[in-house]
SETOR-782288 format. One line per 8 residues: number of its first residue (from 1); for each residue x, y, z of N, C-alpha, C. Coordinates in nm, 3 decimals. Example, Ala and Ser with C-alpha at 12.3 -4.5 7.8 and 13.67 -1.06 7.14 Angstrom:
# residues 2
1> 1.319 -0.569 0.780 1.230 -0.450 0.780 1.320 -0.330 0.780  1.285 -0.225 0.708 1.367 -0.106 0.714 1.290 0.003 0.787
//
This chain:
# residues 285
1> 0.265 2.447 -2.593 0.240 2.361 -2.476 0.372 2.303 -2.427  0.400 2.311 -2.296 0.526 2.257 -2.245 0.529 2.106 -2.261  0.649 2.047 -2.274 0.657 1.901 -2.288 0.607 1.830 -2.164  0.552 1.710 -2.183 0.503 1.632 -2.070 0.620 1.587 -1.983  0.598 1.582 -1.852 0.704 1.531 -1.765 0.725 1.383 -1.794  0.844 1.331 -1.766 0.870 1.189 -1.793 0.786 1.099 -1.702  0.741 0.989 -1.758 0.668 0.890 -1.679 0.769 0.791 -1.621  0.769 0.775 -1.491 0.861 0.684 -1.423 0.786 0.556 -1.391
9> 0.829 0.445 -1.451 0.768 0.313 -1.428 0.859 0.237 -1.332  0.805 0.204 -1.215 0.885 0.136 -1.112 0.875 -0.015 -1.126  0.760 -0.064 -1.171 0.740 -0.208 -1.186 0.639 -0.229 -1.298  0.656 -0.338 -1.373 0.566 -0.360 -1.487 0.552 -0.508 -1.515  0.431 -0.547 -1.555 0.403 -0.683 -1.598 0.308 -0.678 -1.716  0.266 -0.792 -1.768 0.176 -0.792 -1.883 0.041 -0.727 -1.857  -0.002 -0.724 -1.731 -0.135 -0.673 -1.700 -0.134 -0.550 -1.609  -0.017 -0.507 -1.562 -0.013 -0.396 -1.466 0.113 -0.313 -1.485
17> 0.110 -0.195 -1.426 0.230 -0.112 -1.412 0.218 -0.034 -1.283  0.329 -0.016 -1.214 0.334 0.068 -1.094 0.412 0.193 -1.130  0.347 0.308 -1.117 0.404 0.435 -1.162 0.438 0.524 -1.043  0.532 0.614 -1.064 0.572 0.708 -0.960 0.509 0.844 -0.991  0.413 0.885 -0.910 0.343 1.012 -0.931 0.409 1.124 -0.852  0.439 1.236 -0.916 0.492 1.350 -0.840 0.380 1.425 -0.768  0.414 1.498 -0.663 0.317 1.583 -0.595 0.269 1.691 -0.691  0.142 1.726 -0.680 0.086 1.830 -0.765 0.019 1.777 -0.890
25> 0.036 1.649 -0.920 -0.028 1.588 -1.037 -0.144 1.502 -0.992  -0.257 1.510 -1.064 -0.371 1.424 -1.032 -0.359 1.293 -1.110  -0.430 1.192 -1.061 -0.424 1.061 -1.126 -0.513 1.060 -1.250  -0.635 1.112 -1.239 -0.728 1.113 -1.352 -0.780 1.255 -1.373  -0.839 1.280 -1.489 -0.889 1.413 -1.522 -1.023 1.443 -1.455  -1.062 1.567 -1.464 -1.188 1.614 -1.407 -1.201 1.762 -1.429  -1.308 1.819 -1.377 -1.333 1.962 -1.395 -1.223 2.045 -1.330  -1.160 2.129 -1.410 -1.056 2.217 -1.359 -0.924 2.151 -1.328
33> -0.908 2.024 -1.365 -0.785 1.951 -1.335 -0.678 1.984 -1.439  -0.559 2.027 -1.398 -0.453 2.056 -1.495 -0.404 1.930 -1.564  -0.365 1.944 -1.690 -0.311 1.832 -1.766 -0.161 1.852 -1.786  -0.086 1.744 -1.807 -0.137 1.608 -1.815 -0.157 1.547 -1.677  -0.248 1.449 -1.671 -0.265 1.369 -1.550 -0.173 1.247 -1.560  -0.163 1.173 -1.451 -0.083 1.051 -1.454 -0.141 0.953 -1.556  -0.274 0.947 -1.565 -0.337 0.857 -1.661 -0.307 0.900 -1.805  -0.302 1.031 -1.831 -0.265 1.080 -1.965 -0.127 1.027 -2.004
41> -0.031 1.037 -1.912 0.106 0.992 -1.941 0.110 0.841 -1.961  0.031 0.768 -1.880 0.028 0.622 -1.892 -0.029 0.580 -2.027  -0.131 0.651 -2.075 -0.190 0.617 -2.205 -0.092 0.645 -2.318  -0.014 0.752 -2.305 0.089 0.779 -2.406 0.191 0.665 -2.413  0.219 0.607 -2.299 0.322 0.502 -2.291 0.267 0.364 -2.328  0.149 0.330 -2.274 0.099 0.193 -2.286 -0.022 0.178 -2.378  -0.082 0.289 -2.421 -0.200 0.280 -2.505 -0.326 0.321 -2.431  -0.434 0.336 -2.507 -0.557 0.391 -2.450 -0.633 0.299 -2.358
49> -0.593 0.173 -2.348 -0.666 0.080 -2.263 -0.625 0.083 -2.117  -0.531 0.169 -2.079 -0.484 0.175 -1.941 -0.594 0.230 -1.850  -0.611 0.169 -1.733 -0.711 0.215 -1.637 -0.648 0.219 -1.497  -0.681 0.322 -1.417 -0.630 0.324 -1.279 -0.708 0.224 -1.194  -0.642 0.159 -1.101 -0.710 0.069 -1.009 -0.712 0.125 -0.867  -0.635 0.230 -0.844 -0.651 0.305 -0.720 -0.590 0.444 -0.742  -0.621 0.535 -0.651 -0.576 0.673 -0.668 -0.510 0.722 -0.540  -0.418 0.814 -0.556 -0.364 0.885 -0.440 -0.390 1.034 -0.462
57> -0.393 1.108 -0.352 -0.430 1.250 -0.358 -0.331 1.329 -0.445  -0.380 1.439 -0.495 -0.297 1.526 -0.577 -0.173 1.574 -0.501  -0.186 1.601 -0.371 -0.073 1.653 -0.293 0.021 1.542 -0.247  -0.016 1.417 -0.270 0.065 1.303 -0.228 0.154 1.257 -0.342  0.281 1.233 -0.312 0.373 1.175 -0.411 0.385 1.026 -0.385  0.426 0.952 -0.490 0.455 0.812 -0.466 0.391 0.717 -0.564  0.379 0.591 -0.522 0.341 0.480 -0.608 0.192 0.476 -0.636  0.159 0.448 -0.761 0.020 0.435 -0.803 0.012 0.320 -0.903
65> -0.085 0.232 -0.885 -0.099 0.112 -0.969 -0.201 0.137 -1.078  -0.168 0.099 -1.201 -0.262 0.104 -1.313 -0.269 -0.033 -1.377  -0.383 -0.062 -1.442 -0.401 -0.187 -1.516 -0.381 -0.160 -1.665  -0.312 -0.251 -1.732 -0.285 -0.236 -1.875 -0.385 -0.313 -1.960  -0.461 -0.403 -1.899 -0.557 -0.485 -1.972 -0.687 -0.493 -1.893  -0.800 -0.526 -1.959 -0.926 -0.545 -1.885 -0.914 -0.655 -1.779  -0.843 -0.763 -1.812 -0.823 -0.870 -1.714 -0.747 -0.819 -1.593  -0.643 -0.739 -1.617 -0.567 -0.682 -1.507 -0.651 -0.590 -1.421
73> -0.734 -0.508 -1.485 -0.820 -0.417 -1.410 -0.916 -0.494 -1.320  -0.978 -0.598 -1.375 -1.073 -0.676 -1.297 -1.005 -0.745 -1.180  -0.890 -0.807 -1.206 -0.821 -0.884 -1.102 -0.767 -0.795 -0.991  -0.701 -0.684 -1.027 -0.639 -0.600 -0.924 -0.747 -0.522 -0.848  -0.852 -0.478 -0.917 -0.962 -0.411 -0.848 -1.025 -0.504 -0.745  -1.041 -0.630 -0.782 -1.097 -0.728 -0.689 -1.004 -0.749 -0.569  -0.873 -0.746 -0.593 -0.777 -0.759 -0.482 -0.790 -0.642 -0.385  -0.807 -0.521 -0.437 -0.830 -0.406 -0.349 -0.960 -0.424 -0.272
81> -1.065 -0.469 -0.338 -1.194 -0.484 -0.273 -1.188 -0.586 -0.160  -1.109 -0.691 -0.179 -1.098 -0.797 -0.080 -0.987 -0.770 0.022  -0.930 -0.651 0.022 -0.826 -0.611 0.117 -0.704 -0.702 0.111  -0.664 -0.739 -0.011 -0.546 -0.822 -0.032 -0.424 -0.740 -0.070  -0.440 -0.607 -0.073 -0.331 -0.518 -0.112 -0.270 -0.455 0.014  -0.139 -0.460 0.021 -0.066 -0.402 0.135 -0.003 -0.270 0.090  -0.052 -0.158 0.144 -0.001 -0.025 0.108 0.067 0.036 0.230  0.185 0.092 0.211 0.257 0.158 0.320 0.292 0.301 0.276
89> 0.257 0.396 0.362 0.285 0.537 0.337 0.384 0.586 0.441  0.462 0.686 0.404 0.545 0.759 0.498 0.484 0.897 0.517  0.468 0.936 0.643 0.410 1.067 0.673 0.499 1.140 0.772  0.531 1.263 0.741 0.604 1.350 0.833 0.499 1.435 0.903  0.481 1.413 1.034 0.373 1.478 1.106 0.427 1.578 1.207  0.345 1.674 1.242 0.383 1.774 1.341 0.380 1.714 1.481  0.476 1.759 1.564 0.478 1.719 1.703 0.547 1.586 1.727  0.531 1.536 1.851 0.594 1.410 1.893 0.487 1.322 1.956
97> 0.434 1.225 1.884 0.332 1.137 1.942 0.386 1.066 2.066  0.304 1.055 2.172 0.349 0.987 2.294 0.346 0.835 2.280  0.298 0.785 2.169 0.288 0.641 2.146 0.386 0.599 2.036  0.419 0.470 2.032 0.505 0.416 1.927 0.422 0.353 1.815  0.308 0.294 1.854 0.215 0.237 1.757 0.074 0.275 1.797  -0.009 0.291 1.695 -0.148 0.324 1.725 -0.237 0.285 1.607  -0.352 0.225 1.637 -0.454 0.198 1.537 -0.559 0.309 1.548  -0.574 0.386 1.441 -0.670 0.496 1.439 -0.795 0.446 1.368
105> -0.898 0.422 1.446 -1.024 0.364 1.397 -1.134 0.469 1.415  -1.145 0.558 1.319 -1.240 0.669 1.327 -1.323 0.675 1.200  -1.454 0.682 1.214 -1.543 0.690 1.099 -1.534 0.828 1.034  -1.543 0.829 0.901 -1.525 0.952 0.826 -1.647 0.982 0.739  -1.677 1.111 0.727 -1.782 1.158 0.636 -1.722 1.262 0.542  -1.758 1.251 0.415 -1.708 1.344 0.315 -1.795 1.470 0.313  -1.728 1.585 0.303 -1.797 1.714 0.290 -1.758 1.774 0.156  -1.855 1.800 0.072 -1.831 1.863 -0.057 -1.849 2.013 -0.046
113> -1.753 2.089 -0.100 -1.760 2.234 -0.098 -1.876 2.280 -0.187  -1.975 2.351 -0.133 -2.088 2.394 -0.217 -2.047 2.487 -0.331  -1.935 2.560 -0.315 -1.890 2.650 -0.421 -1.828 2.575 -0.539  -1.796 2.445 -0.517 -1.729 2.370 -0.622 -1.820 2.350 -0.743  -1.951 2.352 -0.723 -2.045 2.327 -0.833 -2.044 2.439 -0.937  -1.989 2.557 -0.901 -1.987 2.669 -0.995 -1.874 2.659 -1.097  -1.779 2.570 -1.069 -1.671 2.548 -1.165 -1.556 2.643 -1.157  -1.560 2.747 -1.070 -1.445 2.840 -1.061 -1.362 2.815 -0.936
121> -1.403 2.722 -0.853 -1.338 2.702 -0.724 -1.195 2.653 -0.743  -1.102 2.720 -0.671 -0.964 2.674 -0.666 -0.941 2.608 -0.531  -0.853 2.510 -0.531 -0.827 2.440 -0.406 -0.913 2.316 -0.395  -0.918 2.256 -0.274 -0.989 2.128 -0.256 -1.139 2.143 -0.281  -1.195 2.045 -0.348 -1.339 2.044 -0.374 -1.415 1.968 -0.266  -1.342 1.888 -0.188 -1.405 1.809 -0.081 -1.300 1.774 0.023  -1.347 1.739 0.142 -1.257 1.694 0.249 -1.335 1.600 0.339  -1.263 1.543 0.435 -1.325 1.448 0.528 -1.333 1.507 0.667
129> -1.430 1.459 0.743 -1.440 1.494 0.884 -1.476 1.370 0.963  -1.433 1.362 1.087 -1.466 1.248 1.172 -1.613 1.259 1.212  -1.685 1.149 1.193 -1.830 1.151 1.215 -1.874 1.010 1.249  -1.939 0.992 1.363 -1.985 0.859 1.405 -2.084 0.799 1.306  -2.149 0.884 1.228 -2.245 0.836 1.128 -2.178 0.806 0.995  -2.046 0.825 0.985 -1.976 0.806 0.860 -1.938 0.662 0.834  -1.852 0.641 0.736 -1.807 0.507 0.700 -1.682 0.472 0.780  -1.666 0.344 0.807 -1.552 0.302 0.888 -1.421 0.324 0.814
137> -1.320 0.368 0.887 -1.186 0.388 0.831 -1.084 0.350 0.938  -0.987 0.269 0.899 -0.886 0.221 0.993 -0.747 0.243 0.935  -0.662 0.310 1.012 -0.523 0.333 0.973 -0.432 0.287 1.086  -0.337 0.200 1.053 -0.239 0.154 1.153 -0.112 0.238 1.136  -0.066 0.296 1.248 0.045 0.391 1.243 0.158 0.343 1.333  0.281 0.359 1.285 0.400 0.320 1.362 0.504 0.430 1.350  0.559 0.473 1.463 0.663 0.575 1.464 0.795 0.515 1.415  0.859 0.585 1.321 0.990 0.543 1.271 1.103 0.626 1.330
145> 1.080 0.756 1.347 1.185 0.843 1.403 1.121 0.973 1.452  1.170 1.022 1.566 1.126 1.151 1.618 1.235 1.254 1.593  1.195 1.370 1.544 1.291 1.475 1.513 1.262 1.601 1.591  1.308 1.712 1.538 1.290 1.842 1.602 1.159 1.904 1.553  1.055 1.888 1.634 0.925 1.946 1.602 0.840 1.862 1.508  0.892 1.749 1.461 0.816 1.664 1.369 0.859 1.519 1.388  0.773 1.428 1.344 0.797 1.284 1.360 0.766 1.213 1.229  0.851 1.117 1.194 0.827 1.035 1.074 0.755 0.908 1.116
153> 0.641 0.882 1.052 0.563 0.763 1.085 0.536 0.683 0.957  0.515 0.555 0.977 0.465 0.467 0.871 0.314 0.453 0.892  0.237 0.473 0.787 0.091 0.462 0.794 0.046 0.350 0.701  -0.035 0.261 0.755 -0.085 0.146 0.678 -0.238 0.152 0.677  -0.300 0.204 0.572 -0.446 0.212 0.570 -0.507 0.076 0.540  -0.598 0.032 0.626 -0.668 -0.094 0.604 -0.794 -0.072 0.521  -0.837 0.052 0.512 -0.950 0.088 0.426 -0.899 0.198 0.332  -0.977 0.230 0.230 -0.928 0.322 0.128 -1.015 0.445 0.111
161> -1.040 0.519 0.218 -1.123 0.639 0.210 -1.042 0.759 0.159  -1.110 0.849 0.096 -1.046 0.973 0.051 -0.984 1.047 0.170  -0.860 1.091 0.156 -0.790 1.170 0.259 -0.782 1.097 0.393  -0.792 0.965 0.391 -0.802 0.891 0.518 -0.684 0.916 0.611  -0.563 0.897 0.561 -0.445 0.913 0.646 -0.434 1.057 0.694  -0.458 1.151 0.607 -0.447 1.293 0.641 -0.545 1.332 0.751  -0.670 1.290 0.736 -0.772 1.324 0.835 -0.749 1.252 0.968  -0.712 1.125 0.961 -0.688 1.048 1.083 -0.575 1.107 1.166
169> -0.461 1.135 1.101 -0.347 1.188 1.177 -0.378 1.325 1.236  -0.451 1.407 1.161 -0.488 1.538 1.214 -0.578 1.525 1.336  -0.667 1.427 1.335 -0.763 1.414 1.444 -0.706 1.348 1.569  -0.583 1.296 1.561 -0.517 1.252 1.685 -0.410 1.353 1.725  -0.415 1.472 1.666 -0.330 1.582 1.708 -0.199 1.596 1.636  -0.181 1.522 1.523 -0.053 1.527 1.453 -0.077 1.539 1.302  -0.118 1.659 1.257 -0.139 1.676 1.112 -0.009 1.660 1.034  -0.023 1.624 0.908 0.092 1.607 0.821 0.151 1.744 0.786
177> 0.283 1.752 0.791 0.352 1.878 0.762 0.310 1.931 0.624  0.271 2.059 0.621 0.229 2.123 0.497 0.083 2.107 0.462  0.009 2.026 0.539 -0.131 1.996 0.506 -0.224 2.096 0.575  -0.229 2.218 0.522 -0.310 2.324 0.584 -0.458 2.290 0.585  -0.503 2.209 0.489 -0.644 2.171 0.485 -0.687 2.102 0.614  -0.595 2.031 0.676 -0.625 1.958 0.800 -0.552 2.017 0.920  -0.521 2.145 0.914 -0.475 2.216 1.032 -0.326 2.224 1.055  -0.244 2.183 0.959 -0.098 2.190 0.978 -0.051 2.336 0.975
185> 0.050 2.364 1.054 0.108 2.499 1.057 0.253 2.501 1.006  0.321 2.386 1.007 0.458 2.381 0.956 0.456 2.372 0.804  0.548 2.443 0.737 0.550 2.440 0.590 0.621 2.315 0.537  0.585 2.279 0.413 0.654 2.172 0.341 0.733 2.236 0.228  0.853 2.186 0.197 0.938 2.253 0.096 0.875 2.269 -0.042  0.786 2.179 -0.079 0.721 2.187 -0.210 0.576 2.229 -0.188  0.540 2.348 -0.234 0.405 2.399 -0.209 0.298 2.319 -0.283  0.338 2.236 -0.378 0.241 2.153 -0.449 0.202 2.029 -0.371
193> 0.278 1.998 -0.265 0.254 1.873 -0.193 0.257 1.890 -0.043  0.245 1.777 0.026 0.254 1.771 0.172 0.350 1.657 0.206  0.377 1.641 0.335 0.472 1.540 0.380 0.413 1.401 0.384  0.365 1.353 0.270 0.304 1.221 0.261 0.349 1.154 0.132  0.401 1.031 0.144 0.454 0.957 0.030 0.396 0.816 0.030  0.339 0.775 -0.084 0.298 0.635 -0.103 0.425 0.557 -0.135  0.480 0.487 -0.036 0.618 0.439 -0.043 0.631 0.294 -0.088  0.541 0.206 -0.044 0.551 0.064 -0.078 0.412 0.009 -0.108
201> 0.408 -0.092 -0.195 0.281 -0.159 -0.224 0.310 -0.303 -0.262  0.220 -0.391 -0.222 0.227 -0.532 -0.258 0.086 -0.579 -0.290  0.072 -0.656 -0.399 -0.062 -0.700 -0.440 -0.052 -0.829 -0.521  -0.160 -0.908 -0.524 -0.159 -1.030 -0.605 -0.155 -0.995 -0.753  -0.071 -1.064 -0.828 -0.062 -1.042 -0.972 -0.176 -1.116 -1.043  -0.231 -1.057 -1.148 -0.343 -1.121 -1.217 -0.311 -1.260 -1.271  -0.184 -1.283 -1.312 -0.147 -1.411 -1.370 -0.083 -1.505 -1.267  -0.090 -1.471 -1.138 -0.034 -1.554 -1.033 0.089 -1.492 -0.970
209> 0.115 -1.527 -0.847 0.226 -1.469 -0.774 0.185 -1.336 -0.711  0.284 -1.263 -0.667 0.257 -1.138 -0.595 0.366 -1.037 -0.627  0.327 -0.911 -0.646 0.422 -0.803 -0.670 0.461 -0.738 -0.538  0.589 -0.708 -0.521 0.641 -0.634 -0.408 0.719 -0.516 -0.464  0.675 -0.393 -0.433 0.735 -0.275 -0.493 0.766 -0.171 -0.386  0.887 -0.119 -0.386 0.927 -0.008 -0.299 0.964 0.111 -0.386  0.920 0.229 -0.345 0.949 0.350 -0.421 1.073 0.420 -0.370  1.074 0.551 -0.385 1.186 0.633 -0.341 1.132 0.760 -0.276
217> 1.218 0.830 -0.206 1.177 0.952 -0.137 1.198 1.072 -0.230  1.095 1.152 -0.253 1.111 1.272 -0.335 1.209 1.370 -0.272  1.269 1.453 -0.355 1.367 1.549 -0.307 1.309 1.642 -0.201  1.185 1.687 -0.220 1.123 1.776 -0.122 1.104 1.707 0.012  1.071 1.578 0.010 1.053 1.503 0.134 1.187 1.487 0.206  1.293 1.462 0.130 1.426 1.453 0.190 1.466 1.584 0.255  1.435 1.697 0.190 1.468 1.828 0.249 1.387 1.851 0.377  1.262 1.806 0.378 1.180 1.823 0.499 1.236 1.739 0.614
225> 1.280 1.616 0.584 1.340 1.533 0.688 1.465 1.599 0.745  1.549 1.651 0.656 1.672 1.716 0.700 1.642 1.838 0.786  1.538 1.913 0.751 1.503 2.033 0.827 1.462 2.000 0.970  1.412 1.878 0.991 1.369 1.838 1.125 1.463 1.737 1.188  1.584 1.722 1.130 1.686 1.638 1.192 1.657 1.490 1.189  1.593 1.440 1.085 1.559 1.298 1.075 1.642 1.234 0.964  1.707 1.124 0.997 1.791 1.052 0.901 1.702 0.968 0.808  1.707 0.989 0.678 1.621 0.912 0.587 1.652 0.763 0.585
233> 1.767 0.722 0.639 1.802 0.580 0.640 1.707 0.496 0.725  1.627 0.562 0.809 1.535 0.485 0.894 1.428 0.415 0.813  1.409 0.454 0.686 1.306 0.390 0.605 1.360 0.268 0.530  1.492 0.246 0.535 1.551 0.137 0.457 1.498 -0.002 0.494  1.481 -0.034 0.624 1.426 -0.168 0.655 1.289 -0.192 0.592  1.205 -0.090 0.590 1.075 -0.105 0.526 1.090 -0.126 0.376  1.174 -0.046 0.312 1.195 -0.060 0.168 1.253 -0.196 0.134  1.347 -0.244 0.215 1.410 -0.373 0.189 1.309 -0.486 0.199
241> 1.215 -0.472 0.289 1.111 -0.575 0.305 1.030 -0.590 0.177  1.009 -0.480 0.106 0.929 -0.485 -0.016 1.015 -0.507 -0.140  1.145 -0.486 -0.129 1.232 -0.516 -0.243 1.269 -0.664 -0.246  1.274 -0.724 -0.130 1.303 -0.867 -0.121 1.184 -0.937 -0.058  1.094 -0.990 -0.139 0.975 -1.054 -0.085 1.011 -1.176 -0.002  0.928 -1.212 0.094 0.957 -1.329 0.177 0.961 -1.454 0.090  1.052 -1.549 0.122 1.063 -1.670 0.042 0.936 -1.755 0.052  0.905 -1.825 -0.056 0.790 -1.914 -0.054 0.824 -2.036 0.031
249> 0.740 -2.068 0.131 0.773 -2.183 0.217 0.770 -2.313 0.138  0.862 -2.405 0.174 0.867 -2.535 0.108 0.744 -2.615 0.143  0.692 -2.694 0.051 0.574 -2.775 0.083 0.607 -2.877 0.190  0.510 -2.914 0.275 0.538 -3.010 0.382 0.575 -3.147 0.323  0.668 -3.216 0.393 0.710 -3.348 0.347 0.597 -3.446 0.365  0.572 -3.523 0.261 0.466 -3.623 0.267 0.526 -3.763 0.247  0.481 -3.856 0.328 0.527 -3.994 0.318 0.466 -4.059 0.195  0.541 -4.143 0.129 0.488 -4.214 0.014 0.368 -4.297 0.058
257> 0.267 -4.312 -0.028 0.143 -4.381 0.012 0.166 -4.523 0.062  0.267 -4.595 0.009 0.285 -4.736 0.048 0.391 -4.751 0.157  0.441 -4.640 0.212 0.544 -4.649 0.315 0.483 -4.692 0.447  0.555 -4.774 0.522 0.506 -4.821 0.650 0.548 -4.723 0.759  0.457 -4.677 0.844 0.494 -4.584 0.950 0.602 -4.642 1.039  0.698 -4.561 1.077 0.808 -4.607 1.162 0.755 -4.647 1.298  0.807 -4.760 1.350 0.773 -4.800 1.485 0.642 -4.875 1.497  0.573 -4.900 1.384 0.443 -4.966 1.393 0.453 -5.117 1.365
265> 0.567 -5.163 1.308 0.580 -5.305 1.276 0.624 -5.382 1.397  0.564 -5.503 1.416 0.609 -5.591 1.525 0.619 -5.732 1.471  0.702 -5.812 1.535 0.726 -5.948 1.488 0.595 -6.024 1.482  0.572 -6.089 1.371 0.452 -6.170 1.356 0.332 -6.095 1.311  0.347 -5.962 1.300 0.228 -5.884 1.266 0.177 -5.921 1.129  0.268 -5.953 1.037 0.222 -5.987 0.903 0.213 -6.138 0.882  0.245 -6.217 0.983 0.250 -6.361 0.963 0.114 -6.427 0.963  0.015 -6.356 1.018 -0.118 -6.417 1.020 -0.167 -6.441 0.878
273> -0.123 -6.355 0.787 -0.166 -6.370 0.649 -0.064 -6.449 0.566  0.065 -6.431 0.598 0.165 -6.494 0.513 0.199 -6.635 0.559  0.173 -6.660 0.688 0.213 -6.789 0.741 0.360 -6.794 0.774  0.429 -6.681 0.763 0.571 -6.678 0.795 0.594 -6.579 0.908  0.691 -6.606 0.991 0.729 -6.513 1.097 0.709 -6.576 1.233  0.593 -6.574 1.292 0.570 -6.628 1.425 0.534 -6.775 1.415  0.591 -6.857 1.505 0.566 -7.002 1.497 0.417 -7.034 1.505  0.342 -6.952 1.575 0.201 -6.984 1.591 0.114 -6.927 1.482
281> 0.178 -6.870 1.384 0.098 -6.808 1.279 0.033 -6.909 1.189  -0.085 -6.873 1.137 -0.154 -6.963 1.044 -0.099 -6.948 0.904  -0.101 -7.055 0.832 -0.056 -7.049 0.694 -0.162 -6.987 0.609  -0.116 -6.916 0.512 -0.212 -6.857 0.420 -0.280 -6.962 0.337  -0.404 -6.928 0.298 -0.479 -7.023 0.219 -0.490 -6.980 0.075
//
C-alpha cells in the first residue's frame, strides 16, 4: 500500500482543526470511495474522535473544518446551521461575465444516478439541477479579474447545498473551468479537480472568539491562472482580510454612576436642600 499523503493543518485549536484537502480526495468514506479520505488522515493525526462539520466536493481543493471533540462538533455544526460561518471560494470560470457582482438565487434539486445503486458506477453519483420546486440556494459572486477566455471570481455561498457554486455558475452561463459535469469545455491542468478552491473560512470558536483562516492556491490552480493571463496577486486582499481579523471595537465610554452631567448644574440648584448657595434658599432641617 502506498504511503498516505501528508496531512496539512492550517489552523488548530483544542476543539477544531482546519485542514487543506487536495483535489481528488474525498472528505469521508463511502461506497467505491478511494482511501485514504481526509477524515482517515485526520483520525491518524488527532485520534478516532475526529468528525467533519462540513464537506467540500471531491474535485474541489482547499480548506475543510473538522471537530476534534464532541463539544466542538456540536458548537461548530450549530454555527453552520445558524449561518454564522463565512466561506469564500475562488472559481475560475469560462467566459467574461458582463457584471462585476451578482447574487445567484436559484433553487436546486438533487438528481441521483439510477446506475449508482449497482455499485459499479464510476464518476459522479449525483448532481444538481435548477428547479423551482427545489430547495433555496444563494451564492454571492464578485469578479476579481478577467483574463483570456476565463474570469476569476470570488464565490460566497450563503447556503450549503451540494455542488451549489458549480451548478449556479453554470446556470448563469459561466461554468467552472474543467467541470465537464456542468458543461465546461475548457480543460483544467489537474484532471482530478476543477477550477474551484475553498480559500477562506471564518467561524465562531467553541470556547469563544472567532477563527479567521486563509488557505493557499494549489499548483494546478496557479497554472490555470497563468494559462489565462490572470495574476494570482489579485487574491491577496481577500487572503489578508482573513489573515488579519478586524480589531475588536473598544467598549463605549460610560460615565461613572455618581458623576454629574456636564452643563446641568446651576447656581442655587442644590441650595434648596443644603441651605447654602442662593440667598433665598431654605435652610436644611
